[in-house]
C-alpha positions as CSV (number, residue, x, y, z in Angstrom):
1,M,99.1,86.0,86.5
2,H,99.3,85.0,90.2
3,E,96.3,85.5,92.4
4,I,96.4,88.4,94.8
5,I,96.5,87.1,98.4
6,C,94.3,88.7,101.0
7,I,96.0,89.5,104.3
8,D,95.1,91.6,107.3
9,E,97.3,94.0,109.3
10,G,96.7,92.3,112.7
11,S,95.0,94.5,115.2
12,L,91.3,94.4,116.2
13,P,89.0,96.1,118.7
14,T,88.8,94.1,121.9
15,P,85.5,92.3,122.6
16,E,82.8,94.2,124.5
17,G,83.7,94.4,128.2
18,V,87.4,93.7,127.6
19,T,90.0,96.5,127.5
20,R,93.4,96.5,125.9
21,E,94.9,97.2,129.4
22,W,93.3,93.9,130.6
23,V,94.7,92.0,127.6
24,K,98.2,93.4,128.3
25,A,98.1,92.5,132.0
26,A,96.7,89.0,131.2
27,A,99.4,88.3,128.7
28,E,102.1,89.4,131.0
29,N,100.9,87.9,134.3
30,R,99.4,84.7,132.8
31,S,96.8,84.7,135.5
32,E,93.7,84.5,133.3
33,D,94.9,82.2,130.4
34,E,91.6,80.6,129.8
35,K,89.7,83.8,129.1
36,L,92.7,85.4,127.2
37,F,93.2,82.3,125.0
38,S,89.5,82.1,124.2
39,I,89.4,85.8,123.1
40,I,92.4,85.4,120.8
41,R,91.3,82.0,119.4
42,E,87.8,83.3,118.6
43,A,89.1,86.4,116.9
44,F,91.6,84.4,114.8
45,Q,88.8,82.0,113.8
46,R,86.7,84.9,112.8
47,K,89.4,86.2,110.5
48,I,89.5,82.8,108.8
49,D,85.7,82.8,108.5
50,A,85.8,86.3,107.0
51,G,87.8,84.9,104.1
52,V,91.3,86.3,104.9
53,H,93.6,84.0,103.0
54,V,96.7,84.6,105.2
55,P,95.5,85.9,108.6
56,T,97.7,87.7,111.1
57,Y,97.6,86.6,114.7
58,P,95.1,88.9,116.5
59,Q,96.8,91.9,118.1
60,F,95.1,93.4,121.1
61,R,98.3,94.8,122.6
62,D,100.4,97.9,121.7
63,M,102.4,96.9,118.6
64,I,105.7,98.4,119.8
65,G,105.2,97.8,123.6
66,Q,104.4,94.2,123.1
67,F,108.0,93.6,121.9
68,L,109.9,96.5,123.6
69,D,108.6,95.6,127.1
70,V,110.1,92.2,126.7
71,I,113.4,93.6,125.6
72,K,113.6,96.2,128.3
73,D,112.9,93.6,131.1
74,E,116.4,92.8,132.4
75,K,115.5,89.3,133.4
76,N,114.9,88.5,129.7
77,C,118.3,89.7,128.7
78,S,122.0,88.6,129.1
79,E,123.0,92.3,129.1
80,P,121.0,95.5,128.4
81,Y,119.0,95.2,125.2
82,V,120.5,91.8,124.4
83,L,117.5,89.5,124.5
84,K,118.0,85.8,125.2
85,E,116.5,84.0,122.2
86,E,114.4,81.7,124.4
87,N,112.6,84.7,125.8
88,A,111.7,86.2,122.3
89,K,108.4,84.5,122.1
90,I,105.1,85.8,120.8
91,L,102.4,84.4,123.1
92,E,99.6,84.9,120.5
93,L,101.3,82.4,118.1
94,E,101.2,79.7,120.8
95,I,97.6,80.5,121.3
96,I,96.5,80.3,117.7
97,D,98.2,77.0,117.1
98,G,95.2,75.1,118.4
99,V,92.9,76.9,115.8
100,A,95.4,76.0,113.1
101,K,95.4,72.3,114.2
102,Q,91.6,72.2,114.0
103,Y,91.7,73.9,110.6
104,K,94.1,71.2,109.3
105,K,91.8,68.5,110.7
106,E,88.7,70.0,109.0
107,T,90.3,71.0,105.6
108,G,93.3,68.8,105.2
109,K,95.3,71.9,104.5
110,T,98.0,73.7,106.5
111,L,97.0,77.2,107.4
112,E,99.3,80.0,106.2
113,V,99.8,82.8,108.7
114,R,101.3,86.3,108.7
115,V,103.4,87.4,111.7
116,C,103.7,91.1,112.4
117,I,106.6,92.4,114.6
118,A,107.5,96.0,115.4
119,G,110.4,97.1,113.2
120,P,113.8,98.3,114.5
121,T,113.2,102.0,113.6
122,D,109.8,102.3,115.2
123,M,111.1,100.4,118.3
124,Y,114.2,102.6,118.5
125,L,112.3,105.9,118.3
126,Q,110.0,104.8,121.2
127,A,113.0,103.5,123.3
128,F,115.5,106.3,122.7
129,G,113.8,109.1,120.8
130,A,115.6,111.2,118.2
131,T,119.2,110.8,119.4
132,A,121.1,108.3,117.2
133,F,122.9,105.5,118.9
134,V,123.7,103.2,116.0
135,D,124.9,100.3,118.3
136,A,121.5,100.3,120.1
137,Y,119.6,100.4,116.8
138,H,121.5,97.3,115.7
139,L,120.9,95.5,119.0
140,L,117.2,96.0,118.5
141,A,117.4,94.6,115.0
142,K,119.2,91.5,116.4
143,D,116.4,91.2,119.0
144,I,113.8,91.3,116.3
145,E,115.7,88.5,114.5
146,K,115.3,86.4,117.7
147,F,111.5,87.0,117.7
148,V,111.5,85.8,114.1
149,K,113.5,82.7,114.9
150,Q,111.2,81.8,117.8
151,A,108.1,82.4,115.6
152,F,109.3,79.7,113.2
153,K,109.9,77.3,116.2
154,T,106.4,78.0,117.5
155,A,104.7,77.2,114.1
156,K,103.8,73.5,114.7
157,N,100.4,73.4,113.0
158,F,100.6,76.4,110.7
159,E,103.1,77.7,108.1
160,I,104.5,81.2,108.3
161,K,103.8,82.7,104.9
162,V,104.8,86.3,105.8
163,I,106.9,88.0,108.4
164,A,106.0,91.7,108.5
165,L,108.0,94.5,110.1
166,D,105.8,97.4,111.2
167,E,107.9,100.5,110.3
168,I,105.3,103.3,110.2
169,S,107.9,106.0,111.0
170,L,110.1,105.3,107.9
171,G,109.2,107.9,105.4
172,L,106.9,109.8,107.8
173,T,109.0,111.4,110.5
174,D,112.0,113.7,110.4
175,K,113.1,112.3,113.8
176,I,115.1,109.5,112.2
177,R,118.8,110.5,112.5
178,F,120.3,107.3,111.0
179,S,122.0,107.2,107.6
180,D,120.4,105.2,104.8
181,A,123.3,102.7,105.2
182,D,122.5,102.2,108.9
183,I,118.7,101.7,108.2
184,S,119.5,99.3,105.4
185,S,121.9,97.3,107.7
186,A,119.3,97.1,110.5
187,L,116.5,96.0,108.2
188,T,118.9,93.4,106.7
189,V,119.7,92.0,110.1
190,A,116.0,91.8,111.0
191,S,114.8,90.2,107.7
192,T,117.5,87.8,106.6
193,Y,116.4,84.7,108.6
194,A,112.8,84.8,107.4
195,R,113.9,84.8,103.8
196,Q,116.2,81.9,104.5
197,Q,113.2,80.0,105.7
198,G,111.3,80.7,102.4
199,A,108.8,83.1,103.9
200,D,108.0,86.5,102.3
201,M,109.5,89.4,104.3
202,E,107.2,92.4,104.3
203,I,107.7,95.9,105.6
204,H,104.5,97.8,106.4
205,L,104.7,101.5,105.9
206,Y,102.2,104.4,105.6
207,S,104.1,105.9,102.7
208,P,106.6,104.1,100.4
209,L,108.9,107.2,100.3
210,K,112.0,105.1,101.1
211,Y,111.1,102.1,98.9
212,K,114.4,102.2,96.9
213,L,116.4,101.8,100.0
214,I,114.1,98.8,101.0
215,C,114.6,97.2,97.6
216,E,118.3,96.9,98.5
217,T,117.6,94.7,101.5
218,P,116.3,91.1,101.8
219,I,112.8,92.5,102.3
220,N,110.8,91.4,99.2
221,V,107.3,92.9,99.9
222,I,106.6,96.6,100.5
223,G,103.1,97.2,102.1
224,F,101.7,100.7,102.0
225,E,98.4,102.5,102.6
226,Y,96.9,103.0,99.1
227,A,93.2,103.1,99.8
228,G,93.3,106.2,102.0
229,T,96.1,108.0,100.0
230,P,96.0,106.7,96.4
231,S,98.8,109.2,95.4
232,Y,101.3,107.1,97.3
233,I,101.4,104.6,94.4
234,D,102.9,107.4,92.2
235,L,106.1,107.2,94.4
236,L,106.8,103.7,93.1
237,D,108.7,102.9,89.8
238,R,107.6,99.5,88.6
239,K,110.9,98.9,86.9
240,V,112.8,99.4,90.2
241,L,110.5,96.8,91.8
242,E,111.0,94.4,88.9
243,D,114.8,94.8,88.8
244,S,115.1,94.1,92.5
245,D,112.3,91.4,92.4
246,T,110.3,93.2,95.0
247,Y,106.5,92.9,95.4
248,V,104.0,95.2,97.0
249,G,101.1,94.8,99.3
250,V,98.5,97.4,98.6
251,G,95.9,98.7,101.1
252,V,92.6,98.4,99.2
253,S,90.1,99.2,102.0
254,R,90.2,102.3,104.1
255,T,90.7,102.0,107.9
256,D,90.9,105.7,108.9
257,I,87.8,105.3,111.0
258,F,87.6,108.9,112.2
259,S,87.6,110.2,108.7
260,L,85.1,107.6,107.5
261,V,82.7,108.5,110.4
262,S,83.0,112.2,109.5
263,I,81.9,111.5,106.0
264,V,78.8,109.6,107.3
265,N,78.1,112.4,109.8
266,E,78.2,115.0,107.1
267,K,76.1,113.0,104.6
268,Y,73.3,112.2,107.0
269,G,73.6,115.1,109.4
270,I,74.0,112.9,112.4
271,N,76.7,111.8,115.0
272,A,77.4,108.1,114.2
273,W,79.4,107.7,117.4
274,K,76.1,108.2,119.2
275,E,73.7,106.8,116.6
276,K,75.6,103.6,116.1
277,E,73.3,102.1,113.4
278,Y,74.8,104.6,111.0
279,M,78.2,103.0,111.3
280,Q,76.9,100.3,109.0
281,K,77.0,102.8,106.1
282,I,80.8,102.4,106.1
283,I,80.3,98.8,105.2
284,T,77.2,99.0,103.0
285,E,77.9,102.3,101.1
286,M,81.5,103.2,101.4
287,E,83.9,100.2,101.8
288,T,81.9,97.7,99.7
289,P,83.4,94.8,97.8
290,A,82.8,96.6,94.5
291,V,84.7,99.8,95.7
292,I,87.5,97.6,97.0
293,K,87.7,95.6,93.8
294,K,87.8,98.9,91.8
295,R,90.8,100.2,93.9
296,L,92.7,96.9,93.3
297,E,92.0,97.2,89.5
298,T,93.4,100.7,89.4
299,A,96.5,99.7,91.4
300,Y,97.0,96.7,89.2
301,S,96.8,98.8,86.0
302,I,99.8,100.7,87.4
303,L,101.9,98.0,89.1
304,G,100.6,94.8,87.5
305,D,102.0,91.5,88.8
306,R,104.3,93.4,91.2
307,I,101.2,93.3,93.5
308,K,101.2,90.1,95.5
309,Y,99.1,91.0,98.6
310,A,96.1,93.2,99.3
311,N,94.6,94.2,102.6
312,P,93.0,96.9,104.7
313,D,95.2,100.0,104.9
314,C,96.1,99.5,108.6
315,G,95.0,97.7,111.7
316,L,91.5,98.0,113.1
317,A,92.2,98.5,116.8
318,F,90.3,101.8,117.0
319,W,87.2,100.7,115.1
320,P,84.1,100.9,117.3
321,D,83.5,97.2,117.6
322,Q,84.6,93.8,116.4
323,G,81.4,93.2,114.3
324,L,82.2,96.2,112.1
325,A,85.9,95.3,111.9
326,F,85.1,91.7,110.7
327,E,82.6,93.0,108.2
328,L,85.4,95.2,106.7
329,L,87.7,92.2,106.5
330,E,84.9,90.2,104.8
331,N,84.3,93.0,102.2
332,T,88.0,93.2,101.6
333,A,88.3,89.5,101.0
334,K,85.2,89.5,98.7
335,G,86.6,92.4,96.6
336,I,90.0,90.7,96.2
337,N,88.3,87.3,95.4
338,Q,86.1,89.0,92.7
339,F,89.2,90.7,91.2
340,N,91.0,87.3,91.1
341,S,88.1,85.4,89.5
342,E,87.5,88.2,86.9
343,K,91.2,88.2,86.0
344,K,91.2,84.5,85.6
345,E,88.2,84.6,83.2
346,R,89.9,87.2,80.9
């Protein structure tokens, strides 16, 4: 059995006194690099310290906007929506390189990193809405491929273990007007280069409804939100995954913060948004390492070694503060590590 690898989904709450709007402006204007770089480096180091095996660069910007804004800016393109490859850079990857360099110096090992990029379907829906322009859809897929290529060029002191496409809308919305063949083609364009480089290519979904379609593309890891909705695992046929040599990444800790807080409020008859000390109950009573390990055991009993990665269900951008978010990452890593060590002993 291979060990299950702990990853995270990327986004975090901003530090106290810093807004997502400030981060967006600072990343675009480059007028406050020292402060911006410090915030991102510290958050990335804290992911490593929390025990995440393959951390994602810290995301403090809008997942789709971070990429679509670059593509829509005419000065970055040779023609509309045709991005020049040299402009397809992810600033956060340049920033974390220094942390990775220090990690290598201290441990003698090269840090493995996960890179998350908005997928072509999510990006298209935000740019064009429900009307289907197949040519534009494929242009966006090609632009994503350019971000992937630039990511590998940026990785000087770390190794890209996973490229992940964030495609929340696939299987969730009825606004998608593209045929399965068009979706498969766009995902193939966006994912081929990463596989050629030897990295895993993941697609992050809420629901794995369209997993059979994904199994026909170069994407070899399907990530879905299992902790919050355990029934999603019933949509998957292990044999289909095995026949296509596709793995899964399962969400093993809940991230639906509003629902979690509601449970705390109801149990204790309080308002945890105001009585913040009760937020700790999420970490100490609900999303504990033991609960997380048990979820992984249940998922493993169904899908076995098709599970390659485990992680929180989604990003943590809307959690009340960084402290709580990092505690969830720590509990997630502990639960996964306990699962791995117990499996090894059997």
